[in-house]
C-alpha positions as CSV (number, residue, x, y, z in Angstrom):
1,M,-85.7,3.0,-141.6
2,E,-84.0,1.4,-144.6
3,T,-87.3,0.6,-146.2
4,A,-88.6,4.1,-145.7
5,L,-85.3,5.5,-147.0
6,E,-85.7,3.5,-150.2
7,R,-89.4,4.5,-150.6
8,I,-88.6,8.2,-150.1
9,A,-85.7,8.0,-152.5
10,E,-88.0,6.4,-155.1
11,R,-91.1,8.5,-154.7
12,G,-90.6,11.4,-152.2
13,F,-91.7,12.2,-148.7
14,D,-95.4,12.5,-149.4
15,E,-95.7,9.4,-151.5
16,Y,-95.0,6.5,-149.1
17,S,-97.1,5.1,-146.2
18,L,-96.5,3.4,-142.9
19,D,-98.6,0.5,-144.2
20,E,-96.3,-0.2,-147.1
21,V,-93.2,0.1,-144.8
22,A,-94.8,-2.2,-142.3
23,E,-95.8,-4.7,-145.0
24,A,-92.3,-4.6,-146.6
25,V,-90.6,-5.5,-143.3
26,D,-93.3,-7.9,-142.2
27,V,-94.4,-6.1,-139.0
28,S,-97.6,-4.5,-137.9
29,R,-98.3,-0.8,-138.3
30,N,-98.7,-0.6,-134.5
31,L,-95.2,-1.9,-134.0
32,L,-93.9,1.0,-136.1
33,Y,-95.8,3.4,-133.9
34,R,-93.9,1.9,-130.9
35,Y,-90.6,3.1,-132.4
36,F,-92.0,6.2,-134.3
37,A,-94.7,7.6,-132.0
38,R,-96.0,10.1,-134.5
39,G,-95.9,7.6,-137.3
40,R,-94.8,8.7,-140.7
41,Q,-93.7,12.1,-139.5
42,D,-91.2,10.6,-137.0
43,L,-90.1,8.0,-139.5
44,S,-89.4,10.7,-142.1
45,L,-87.5,12.7,-139.5
46,A,-85.4,9.7,-138.7
47,V,-84.6,9.2,-142.4
48,V,-83.6,12.9,-142.7
49,E,-81.3,12.6,-139.7
50,R,-79.8,9.4,-141.2
51,V,-79.2,11.1,-144.5
52,M,-77.6,14.2,-143.0
53,G,-75.4,11.9,-140.9
54,A,-74.4,9.9,-143.9
55,L,-73.6,12.9,-146.1
56,G,-71.8,14.8,-143.3
57,Q,-69.8,12.0,-141.7
58,H,-66.5,12.9,-143.5
59,L,-66.7,16.7,-143.0
60,V,-63.5,17.9,-141.3
61,V,-61.5,21.0,-140.5
62,D,-57.9,20.2,-140.1
63,P,-55.5,23.0,-140.6
64,T,-52.5,20.6,-140.7
65,L,-53.8,19.3,-144.1
66,E,-53.4,21.2,-147.3
67,L,-56.5,22.9,-148.5
68,E,-56.7,20.7,-151.6
69,R,-56.7,17.6,-149.3
70,R,-59.4,19.1,-147.1
71,V,-61.6,19.9,-150.2
72,E,-61.1,16.3,-151.4
73,I,-62.1,14.9,-147.9
74,N,-65.1,17.2,-147.6
75,L,-66.4,17.1,-151.2
76,G,-65.2,13.8,-152.5
77,P,-67.5,11.5,-150.5
78,F,-70.4,13.8,-151.0
79,A,-69.9,13.8,-154.8
80,A,-69.4,10.0,-154.8
81,Q,-72.8,9.6,-153.2
82,G,-74.3,11.8,-156.1
83,F,-72.5,9.9,-158.8
84,A,-73.5,6.6,-157.3
85,G,-77.1,7.8,-157.0
86,T,-77.3,6.4,-153.5
87,A,-80.7,6.4,-151.7
88,E,-79.2,8.9,-149.3
89,W,-78.3,11.2,-152.2
90,R,-81.7,10.9,-153.8
91,V,-83.4,11.6,-150.5
92,Y,-81.1,14.6,-149.9
93,R,-82.1,16.0,-153.3
94,R,-85.8,15.5,-152.4
95,I,-85.4,17.4,-149.2
96,R,-85.7,20.7,-150.9
97,A,-89.5,20.1,-151.1
98,V,-89.9,19.3,-147.4
99,T,-92.1,21.7,-145.4
100,D,-92.3,19.9,-142.0
101,P,-90.7,22.5,-139.6
102,E,-88.7,19.9,-137.7
103,A,-87.3,18.5,-140.9
104,V,-86.5,22.0,-142.2
105,A,-84.7,22.7,-139.0
106,L,-82.6,19.5,-139.3
107,I,-81.7,20.4,-142.9
108,E,-80.9,24.0,-142.0
109,D,-78.6,22.8,-139.2
110,F,-76.8,20.5,-141.6
111,H,-76.3,23.3,-144.1
112,S,-75.2,25.8,-141.4
113,R,-72.6,23.3,-140.1
114,W,-71.4,22.8,-143.6
115,V,-71.1,26.5,-144.3
116,A,-69.3,26.9,-140.9
117,L,-66.9,24.1,-141.9
118,I,-66.2,25.6,-145.3
119,A,-65.7,29.0,-143.8
120,A,-63.3,27.6,-141.1
121,N,-61.3,25.7,-143.8
122,N,-60.9,29.0,-145.7
123,R,-60.7,31.6,-143.0
124,V,-63.8,33.5,-143.8
125,N,-66.5,34.7,-141.5
126,P,-69.7,32.6,-141.8
127,S,-71.7,35.2,-139.8
128,D,-71.4,37.6,-142.7
129,E,-74.7,37.1,-144.5
130,I,-73.2,37.6,-147.9
131,V,-70.5,35.0,-147.2
132,A,-73.1,32.5,-145.8
133,A,-75.4,33.1,-148.8
134,G,-72.5,32.6,-151.2
135,L,-71.4,29.4,-149.6
136,R,-75.0,28.0,-149.5
137,S,-75.3,28.9,-153.1
138,M,-72.2,27.0,-153.9
139,I,-73.5,24.0,-152.1
140,A,-76.6,24.1,-154.2
141,F,-74.5,24.6,-157.3
142,A,-72.3,21.6,-156.4
143,C,-75.4,19.4,-156.0
144,E,-76.9,20.4,-159.3
145,A,-73.5,20.1,-161.1
146,I,-73.1,16.6,-159.6
147,D,-76.6,15.6,-160.7
148,Q,-76.1,17.0,-164.2
149,A,-72.7,15.4,-164.7
150,A,-73.9,12.0,-163.4
151,A,-76.9,12.2,-165.8
152,R,-74.7,13.1,-168.8
153,G,-71.9,10.6,-168.1
154,I,-69.4,13.3,-167.2
155,E,-66.6,11.9,-165.1
156,Q,-66.4,12.9,-161.4
157,P,-62.9,14.5,-161.6
158,V,-64.1,16.8,-164.4
159,V,-67.1,18.1,-162.5
160,M,-65.1,18.3,-159.3
161,E,-62.7,20.7,-161.0
162,L,-65.6,22.9,-162.0
163,I,-67.1,22.7,-158.4
164,V,-63.8,23.4,-156.7
165,G,-63.1,26.3,-159.1
166,G,-66.5,27.8,-158.3
167,F,-65.9,27.5,-154.6
168,E,-62.4,29.0,-155.0
169,D,-63.9,32.0,-156.9
170,T,-66.7,32.5,-154.4
171,L,-64.3,32.2,-151.5
172,A,-61.9,34.7,-153.0
173,R,-64.7,37.2,-153.4
174,C,-65.7,36.5,-149.7
175,V,-62.2,37.2,-148.6
176,A,-62.0,40.4,-150.6
177,R,-65.4,41.5,-149.2
178,Q,-64.2,41.0,-145.7
179,Q,-60.9,42.8,-146.3
180,T,-62.8,45.7,-147.8
181,K,-65.2,45.8,-144.7
182,R,-62.2,45.7,-142.3
183,A,-60.5,48.5,-144.3
184,R,-63.6,50.7,-144.1
185,R,-63.9,50.2,-140.4
186,R,-60.3,51.3,-139.9
187,T,-60.7,54.5,-142.1
188,P,-62.2,57.4,-140.0
């Protein structure tokens, strides 16, 4: 899996082969099929699962912590992966082009869990489609801001301030939207 992860990070999901992975780890292609029955598809899915696990392993909702600390815990390791340009980060950024339904479902699940976590940490309702869309957009913004800052040599704390500010503004609008909706429901 490590070899496939590196190949995908370098070239993308469609540009690596089982043969090259087998050769790199000095095993037969048939042995890979023993562990990944559908070949490259299963290996790619395993890599996607690993990446989602690596990027999501620190996500936490803990109301006993200050919001600033929760943001640091949830966004800090994610941003560090981007600034370091880890293979996991590079694969995650390539995931946008994936069309395999099983991989898309894994990615969708990851983003849904992340949106639910952000919503829980900020007391907004993730089932509101506008809230969910806003939070998903902020995740995409954070990824692009991290990539752009890393490429331009901008320090992580500077871009994190921008990202956190964007999340705060988006969340404030989400809260205002939900308060307006509640007020409308109460008014006969």
